[in-house]
C-alpha positions in Angstrom: 135.1 358.4 14.6 137.2 356.5 16.9 134.6 354.3 18.3 133.7 352.7 14.7 137.7 352.2 14.6 137.5 350.4 17.5 134.4 348.0 16.4 136.0 347.4 13.5 139.3 346.2 15.1 137.3 343.9 17.7 136.2 340.4 16.7 135.4 337.2 18.2 138.6 336.1 19.5 139.9 332.3 19.2 143.2 332.3 20.6 144.6 334.4 23.5 148.0 335.1 24.5 149.0 334.8 28.2 148.9 338.9 28.8 146.8 339.8 31.7 144.2 342.5 31.5 144.6 345.3 34.1 142.8 345.5 37.0 141.7 349.1 35.9 140.6 347.8 32.5 138.5 344.9 34.2 136.8 347.5 36.3 136.0 350.0 33.5 134.4 346.8 31.6 132.6 345.9 34.9 131.4 349.4 35.2 130.1 349.6 31.8 127.9 346.5 32.5 126.7 348.1 35.8 125.7 351.1 33.9 123.7 349.4 31.2 120.0 350.2 30.4 117.7 347.3 31.5 114.1 346.6 31.4 112.4 348.5 34.4 116.2 349.4 35.6 116.0 346.0 37.6 119.1 344.8 36.4 118.0 341.2 36.6 121.5 339.4 36.5 125.0 338.7 38.2 128.0 338.3 36.8 130.4 335.9 38.1 134.4 336.4 37.2 135.7 332.8 37.2 139.3 332.9 38.3 140.0 329.5 39.7 141.7 327.0 37.3 139.8 324.0 38.2 136.4 325.8 37.5 137.9 327.0 34.3 138.8 323.4 33.1 135.0 322.2 34.2 133.5 325.2 32.2 135.7 324.3 29.3 134.6 320.9 29.3 130.8 322.5 29.7 131.6 324.5 26.8 132.8 321.7 24.2 136.3 322.3 25.0 136.7 326.0 23.7 140.0 327.0 24.6 139.3 330.4 25.5 137.9 329.3 28.8 141.2 328.6 30.0 143.7 330.7 28.1 141.7 334.1 28.5 142.9 336.8 31.0 139.5 336.9 32.4 136.1 334.8 32.3 132.8 336.4 33.1 129.5 334.2 33.5 126.6 336.1 32.8 123.8 334.6 35.2 120.1 335.6 35.1 117.4 335.7 37.7 114.9 332.9 37.4 112.3 334.7 39.6 111.5 338.2 40.7 110.1 338.0 44.1 108.1 340.8 46.0 111.4 341.3 48.1 113.2 341.9 45.2 111.2 344.6 43.8 111.2 346.3 47.4 114.7 346.3 47.4 115.1 347.8 44.1 112.4 350.7 45.0 114.3 351.2 48.4 117.4 351.7 46.0 115.5 354.1 44.2 114.2 356.2 47.1 117.5 356.2 48.7 119.5 357.1 45.8 117.4 359.9 44.4 116.0 361.0 47.9 112.3 360.3 47.2 109.6 358.8 49.2 108.8 355.1 48.8 105.0 356.6 48.6 105.8 358.2 45.0 106.9 354.8 43.9 103.9 352.7 44.5 102.6 353.0 41.1 105.8 352.1 39.5 105.9 348.9 41.9 102.3 348.3 40.5 103.9 348.5 37.0 106.3 345.9 37.9 104.3 343.7 39.6 101.9 343.6 37.0 104.6 343.0 34.3 106.5 340.2 36.2 103.1 338.6 37.4 102.2 337.2 33.9 105.5 335.5 33.6 106.4 332.0 34.6 110.0 331.1 35.1 110.7 330.2 31.5 109.5 333.8 30.6 111.4 335.4 33.4 114.6 333.7 32.3 114.0 334.7 28.6 113.1 338.5 29.5 116.4 338.5 32.0 118.5 336.8 29.4 117.5 339.6 26.8 118.6 342.2 29.6 121.8 340.4 30.0 122.8 340.5 26.1 122.2 344.4 26.5 124.9 344.5 29.1 127.1 342.1 27.1 127.0 344.3 24.1 128.1 347.1 26.4 130.7 345.4 27.9 132.3 344.1 24.4 132.2 348.0 23.4 134.2 349.1 26.3 136.5 346.5 26.0 137.3 347.4 22.3 137.6 350.8 23.2 140.5 350.0 25.6 141.9 347.6 23.2 140.9 344.4 25.0 140.0 341.2 23.2 136.9 339.7 23.7 134.8 336.6 23.1 131.0 336.4 23.7 130.1 332.7 23.9 126.9 331.0 23.7 128.3 327.6 23.0 128.0 325.8 26.0 125.4 323.3 28.1 123.9 325.8 30.6 122.7 322.9 32.7 126.2 321.9 33.1 127.5 325.4 34.0 124.5 325.9 36.3 125.8 322.7 38.0 129.5 323.9 38.2 128.7 327.2 39.8 125.7 325.9 41.8 123.6 328.6 40.4 120.2 327.1 40.9 120.3 327.3 44.7 121.1 331.1 44.0 117.7 331.3 41.8 120.1 332.0 38.7 120.7 330.6 35.1 123.7 330.8 32.8 122.7 333.0 30.0 126.1 333.8 28.3 129.7 333.9 28.8 132.3 336.7 28.0 136.2 336.1 27.9 138.4 338.7 28.0 142.1 339.1 27.2 144.8 339.9 24.3 144.7 338.1 20.9 147.6 335.8 20.1 147.9 337.2 16.4 150.8 334.7 15.3 148.2 331.5 15.9 145.0 333.1 15.7 143.6 332.6 11.9 140.9 335.4 12.5 143.2 337.9 13.9 143.9 339.6 10.8 141.1 338.4 8.5 138.7 341.0 7.0 135.7 341.7 8.9 132.6 340.2 7.3 129.1 342.2 7.8 126.3 342.7 5.3 126.2 345.8 3.7 124.2 348.6 5.5 121.3 349.0 2.8 120.5 345.3 3.7 120.1 345.8 7.3 118.4 349.1 7.7 115.2 350.5 6.0 113.4 353.5 6.2 109.5 353.2 6.1 
C-alpha cells in the first residue's frame, strides 16, 4: 500500500538541501491541516508560516540552535488558543449555520455543550486541550508531506516563552505548541537519511482485549 510505503520513507529530517517546496505542495499540506478532525470541531489553533530570515534566526536561537529552522524550505509554527470566548463560540456556530444552511436556533444545544466543556477549564487546561488538537493536525501534515515526498521535522525542542515573545503570540491570545519544518533531505550529510527506521514490533504496541 502506497501510504505505508510513504510512512516508511519519512523520518525526522536533520539536514535539508536548498531545494524549495512548491507552492502547490505547501497548499496541499496546509489544506490537510485545515481538514483535520478536532475536538468539537473548533480548530483551536493558528499556523504561522515563517519566511523572514531574521525571524528564523531568532527561532533557531529559541530552539537550541537546531539548523532545520534556517535550512528548511518552510517553517510552520503551530500556535494554540489560550482562551475560548463566547464570541469565538458564536463565530463557530455562525460558520456551521452558514455552511450547512441551517438555523442558529437548532445549534443552541451544541452551544451549551461547548460552553459547558470549556467553562470547566482554566487557561492551562485550554492550552493543553488545544495543543492536543494541534498535534492531530501535525500528524496529518506530516502524512500529507510524506505522500508528496516532502521531508518534514516535528519539533518540540524549543523554549515556548521565547517563541511566544518572538512572534508576539500573547497579544493574540496564542501559545506556541509545536513547530514543523518542510523541505528536502540532504542525503549526503544527514546521517539518518539512509538509516533503517526503528520502531517497536506491532505485537508490543497493540493488544486485543
